[in-house]
Phi, psi and omega in degrees: 000314180295321179296322179296316180297322179297327179281324185280320185305314178301324179294337179266315186292313186297314177299319179295322178295318179297315179297320179299319179295317179298315180297319179297316178296320176301312181297321180293314180296318180297318179291322182291317181282323176054042175221110183300331181292328182269301178230097180297151177289163178299319182299312182293325179294316180287333172298315178297319179298319177299319178295320179297319183294341180269355182255147181291331181298326180298313184287330176293313179296315179299315181297317180295317179294321178297318179296318178295320178298314181296317181298314181294315183294314184292318178293321178295317180294318180294314179297318180296320180295312183293314183289326177291329178291313181288341179287354174296337171281124186302320182297316179294318181298317180293327178290319184280335186307310179294328179295314179297319180295321178295313180299320181291330186274340183295129180300139182303315182296323178297317178299314181299312183295320180293317181292332175296324179286319188276332190234170178287151180303332182283334185255338182300322178299327179295314182293319180300309181296325177299313182295328180282320187275329185304309181297330178294312181290325177301312180298317179295316181291319181296320178299321179293316178298319182294336182275357179294139183306115184292332178294320178294320178298313180298319180296318181296327178287321179299319181274007174069032177292131182297151182301321180299318179291322177297321182295309187275339184249349180238298186294302186298314177299326182287323184269349188308309182302312180293322181294317179294323176298318179297316181292324180296321179283339183275333186295321178296320177297322179299316178301314182296317182292318179300313181296318178299316179293325177297324179296311183292319183280352182057047182289123183291151176052053180222164177294325180297312181290329177296319177295319180296320179293320178297320177294319180298323179270008180058034176267076185296322179297320178292321177299317177294325178297316177296323178297316177299320179297321179293321179296316180296319178300314179299317182295318180295318179295321176296319178296323180297315179295321178298318179295320178296319178299313181298318180294319180294315180296322178295319179294320181297000000 
């Protein structure tokens, strides 16, 4: 029991300490500058957040941004999983390699601006986040697949194990921890990219446009309130993936 507490306590204390330092620095800067327009106080920011939480528009914007994040993330993860799997074939990997490098190298702002021209404001953030996240997850998944014990793979082929069985009983269980870690780090980036694209695309009823409107009206406290909501959303999604990972590893 004591050993368990020693392992758990740092995981609780350190995050709270980090948040405490951030809050303290925020309070110091707000007091030093003493201008709500530049650095709103903690109290006024949370007052704005409380006001947002009581309105239906907040949940509509949050829900729309969440749906775009989920659509972009899930399609990116599925595409990365499938393409990284077929990339185990050298010919396919060599064919895809320059494509992945080009997608990874294209500037984010260029992607956002082009998709705003080509696509509707409601769908362009999904495509933008997909293009940014897909190569990251592809690289992570491919590295995990490449790390699977080659002797086990060779043995499974010698004994004529069907590809479906190799996939579900050898590859996926072996890559799961690394794949979930990759997805956990990617989901927060997806939220940020979706919101950024919503700002540029002027996507209606979204967190991005709400932040843009708060900036336009010089409502800095409200802008910070929306930022806090985005941070909490990212954190919850990361926790969700972490919980799925723990459940999968326990099942495996």
